[in-house]
N, C-alpha and C positions, 0 to 999 in steps of 0.2 A: 088798315088802322084799325085797333079795337074799340067798342063801344061799351064792354062788360064795367061792373063795378070795380072802381080802384081797389087793390090789394092792399091790406094794411101794412103800415111798415114797420118792421121788428123795430121794438125801442121806440115806439112812438111818444107822442105826448103823455101820455096815462103813464108811461113806465117813467119817464123824467120828472113828472110830479111826484110819483110816492117817493121814488129815490132822493128828492128835493128836499121833501118835506121829512123824511125820514131821518135823514141827515140834520137838518134844523132841529127836529125835535132832541135827538141825541146832544145836539150842542146845547139847547135851553135847558135839557136836564143836567148836563155839567156843570153851567152856570149856573143856577139857581135852583132852589127848594122847588118842591112840589106846589107849596103855595102861593108859589111867586111864577108859577107855569102856565103862562096864556098861550092860546091860540093863536093872538095877534103878533106875538114873538116868534112863533113858528114861521107864521106867513110871511114876516119881514125879512126873516133869514134867509125863507126857501124862495123866495120871488114871486110868491102865489097868492091869490086871492083866497082869506079865509072862507069863504063860501065852497070854495073847493073842497078843504081840507073836511070841512063839515059834512059835505056830499058823501066824502068818500068813510069816514072814520065816526061821523056822527057825533061823538062828544069828545073831550077834551081825556077824559078819562080811557075811551075805547084807544084814541091814538096813543096815549102813555103805555096802556098793556101791549097792546101789538107792537109797538117801537121794542120796549125793553123783552119781549118775547124773541123778536125776529132777529135780535143784536144777539142775545144770550145763544141762541141756538145757532149761529155763526160763530160764537167766540167759544162756545162751549159744547162741540158735538158730542153726541152719544156714543162711545166705541164699542165696538163689537169684535173682541181679540179672541173669543173662543174660551175665556178664564175669567170668573169673576174677581180673583185678586187684579188682576192686571185693567180688567175693565174698569172698576172701582177707583184703582189709581190713576188710570189717566183721565178717567172724570174728575178727581178730587184735583188733579194738579192744572185740571184746564181751567176749573173755578178758581182756581187760588191765583193762578197767573190774570184771570180775568177781574179779582176782586182788587189787585193792588193797581189797575189802571186807573187813569182818571174818571171814567165814566163808571166804570166798577165800582170804585169809592162813591161816587153821587148818588150812583143808582139805589146801590146798599143804604145809603143814609137817608135817602130822599123816602124810599119806603118804609125804614124803621121808623122815620121822623114824621111822616105821614099823622095828621090828625084819626081821631076816632069816629069821624062821621061817619056813615054807612057807605057813601061814595069810596072814601078810601079805604075803609075794610074791605070792600069788592074788589079794590084794586088790587090791594095784597093778596087776597084770597085767590083773584083769578090768575095772578103771575106765579106764586109758587105751587099751586095746585097744577097748571099747566106744565110749569117745569119739572115737578115732582113726577109728573105721570108720564111724561117723556123719557124719564130716566129710570123709571122703575122697571123698563122694560131689559136691564141690565140684571136684576134678579129674578124676574121670569125665565129669563133664557136660563139662568144658574138653575133654577127649580126644575126646568125641563131637563137639563144635562145631570142634574142628580148631584149638584153641589153642594145645596143646601138644602133644608127642611123644605117643605110644601107650606109649613106654616108660617115661615119667614115673611116678616111684615115689611115691605119695601120702603113704604114711606118712614116709617120709623129707623129703618138701617140709614135711609139717606140723611134725614134730619139731623140723625148722630153724626155723621160724617161731618157735613157741612156746619153743623153749630159753631164748633170750635172755630172755624176759619172766621166765620161772621162774628162770633165774640171779640177775636183779636180785630176785626176789622171795626168794629162800632164801639168798642168798650175801652179795651186795655190799648189799642191803637200799636201792638204791639206786631214786628215782623214775622212773617212764616215763609217756609218752604216747601220744596217737594218733600224733603226728609219726612218734615211732619205729615206731609199728606200720605206718605206710605205707613208711618208710624198707627195714624189713624186707622187706616184700612188693616191694618192687621189687628190693633185691637179691637176693633168692631168685628171681623171674621173670627177672632178667638171667641168670642160671645156667641158666634150663630151657628159655626160649621159643629156637626156631629163630633162627640169627644169619643174615642174609643174606652171600653169600659177599663177601670184600672185594675191591677192585678189582684186585690183584694175581692174584686167581684167575681172577677174569674173564677177562684178560688173556691167560693160558694156553693 
């Protein structure tokens, strides 16, 4: 019989708490606006003590940002197809699919409707900056492959692609599909990809 230290079990209590809190956070965000979001609600749904949540995440805002990022990374992976056209197409289609889900709509509305207090401004900045930073690798790879000029602005390109979907989600409430996503990709790439000199320039 051995007397060594017991080995930690995979999927122990810490893992279960993180999963329960994350799931509960997503549910509360789907049901309530940010202004009404409380750690108490999350703790009740997750079946854990509030102290456990504060000990791991620190603040309510940290929990919101961490959960939104983790969920969006699962729902919206960054593709690597070897072509910026197909990479952007797959990325935008994944974003479109996410935005029509109850959680996607709730998250977009919550981020857009949160107040101008510094803490909410920081939540929005942290979420979108981190998400855009993850996705900009698509443009960086395209620059390395010579598909787009080194001067291409990854953030501007990605914001230009996503903005119409967010506009329809938050303002006009119009439907959108993958066809629109591919049209947006072609429209943006047409403004970014190098153009061959026209015939008149060649003759001069």
